[in-house]
C-alpha positions, 0 to 999 in steps of 0.5 A: 563134537557131539556124540548125542542129541537126545529128544526129549518129547513131553507126553510121547506115549499114549497108553498101549493100544492098536491106535495111537497118535505115535503109531498112526503118524507117517514117520518116513525118515525115522522109518528109513533109521530103524535098520540102525536102531534100538527100540525098548520101554523106558521106564523113566520112573519106578514109582508114581506120585499120589500127589503131584503126579499133574506136574511129574515133568521135573521129576520124571527129567532128573530121574532120566538123567540118572538122579534118584531121589524120594518123590516127596521131596522134589517140588516143581516150584524151585526148579521152575524159578531156577529154569527161569533164571529166577534169583531163588534160594534155598528156604524161599517158597515157590510154587508153579503157577498157572493164569487160568480163567475162572466164573463168578463163582470160582468155577474153572472155565480153562485153566490155561486162560486159553493157551493165550499169553496176550498180555500177560507180562504186563499183568505179571508186572502189575501184580508185583506192584501190590502191596503185601505184607510178605515180599514176593517175586511173581513172573510168567515164564512161558506161555500161560506158566509163571512162578511165585516166590515168597522170600521169607521161611515158609512151609511147603506143606499146603495144598495146590489151588489147582483143581485139575478140571474144569467146571469145578471151583478152584481149592481153597488152600489147606495146611499139609501138616498141622503145624503153625507155620504150615497153618501160617503159609496156607492163610497167606497164599490163600490171601495172595490169591484172593487179593490177585483175583480181585486184581485181575478180574477187573484189570484193564489188560483182561477187559482188553482180552474179553475184546479180542476174543481171548478169555480172561486171565483171572485167577493164578492156579498154584502147584507143587509149593516146594522150598528145597533145591535138590544138590545134585551130582555133576552129570558129567562127572558121572557120565562118559559126556564131557559136557552138554547143552540143554535147549529148552523153555524157561521151566522146569526141564531147563532148571533141572539140567542147570543143577545137573551141570547142563549149559542152557540155551533158552527157547524163546517164545515163537508161537509159528511152529515152522518158525520153532523149529528153524530156531532149534535146527539153527542152534543146534547146528550152532553147537554139535560141535561144541558139546558132546551131548545135546539135550532138547526138551519139546512141548506140542505133544504133551499139550495135544494131549492134554487137549484130548487131540488126537490128530493135533498129536498125531500131525506134530509127529509127522512135522517132527519126522520131516524136520527131523529128517532134514536136520540129520542131512546137515549133521555127521552120519555117526551121531547116536540120536534118542528120541522119547518122552518123560511120561505118558500123557493119553489123549483120551483122557488128557492126563499122565499115567504111570508106565513106560514109554518108548525110547529109540536109540538110532544108530545105536551099536547094537540095534534090534531093528524095530518094525516101527517107533510105538508104543505096542512095538516097543512092548513086542520087543520086551526090553525095559530100560531104566535112565542109568543103564541108558546112560552107560550102554550108549558107548 
C-alpha cells in the first residue's frame, strides 16, 4: 500500500513576493490539512547551469530523486527519448525538439506553434520519410514537443536553434568545441533543420492548420543535444521505499524516473483539464495499493507561467486544490502527501529562475503548522531542505 504520493507541480513557484498565483489561490482543502503539515523551502538544484536553464526539468527531477551529477553532463535529449519509449542507445545523438512557427525570414512567431497539436503526428510521420544521408528518427512526444535522434556517433557539443524568445531569428547551429566531429555535427543538424523547414512550410497539413485559424508548425527548434545516458543507482535500493510508480506524460520526467527504477504509467494527451485529472484520479486509486510511492508530474502551472498568465496559474492551483480534496477522500488517512515543484517559473518574466521552491509535506511526523502554502510563508519558516535529506526524513 502507498506510503506517500508525491505531486511534482512543474513551475510551481514564482519569485517570492506578496502576490503570487500560489499565494492568492483559494486552497481550502489544503488549508484544512496545514495543522498536520510541514512547510519549507526546497533547494532542488544547488547550482544553475549557464546553458540549458530553459530545459531545467530533467536535471531538477534527477536532483529531486537524490542524484548528484555535474550539471554539464545531463542533457535533456536522451532523457526525452527514454521517456518517450524510443529505442535509444548510448552514443546516438538525441535532441529535444519543439514544433514552432516562424516567418519567411525565420523570425520566431511562436515557439510552440500555438500549443495546438492538430496534424503534428502526420507531420512527424512525413518528416521520417525524408531522404537524409544520416539515419534518423523523429517522434512527437506530447503536445508541440518531440525528440530527434541521429543513429550515428555524433558530437553533443552543438548549440541550440531555439532563440528562447519571439521576434528573433532562429539560431544557426554552431559547434561548441573546436574539433572535426563537432563541426561536422553542426553542419549535419543545420542541413536537417533547413530541409525540414522547407518541407514543413509548404506541407498540406500546415495549409489546413492555417485554414482552421491555427499557426503553422513550420520549424523544428532544437535544444539540449546529448549522447549520454546517466547510470543511476536504483532509487528503491537507496531509500526506504520498496517500489514506485511515476505517472507522467511522455518526456523527461518519465525518462529520469524509468532510469531510477520506477514503473511508469503514461499520461495520455487529454486536452480537457477535467478529463485529464479524472484519468489521474482513477490511476492513483487503481495503483495506491500496488506501490508504496506514487510520483506524479503536472505541467499546467509551468505552461501558464511561460505564457505570463497570472490568472490561469492561479485558477490551476484552485482547480488542483478541489481535485486534491476529492482525491484524498478515497485514500487512507495516514498517507503522506508531498506537494512541491522542480523550479521557479515566474509569471512576470515567463522564465525559469534559480532559487528554492516551497515544499509542503502533509501528515508529516514533525509538523511545523504553516499558516498558508505559499512562497513567502515557506521563506518565513527559515528551513531549507535538500533532496537527499527529504527522502530520509519522511519516516
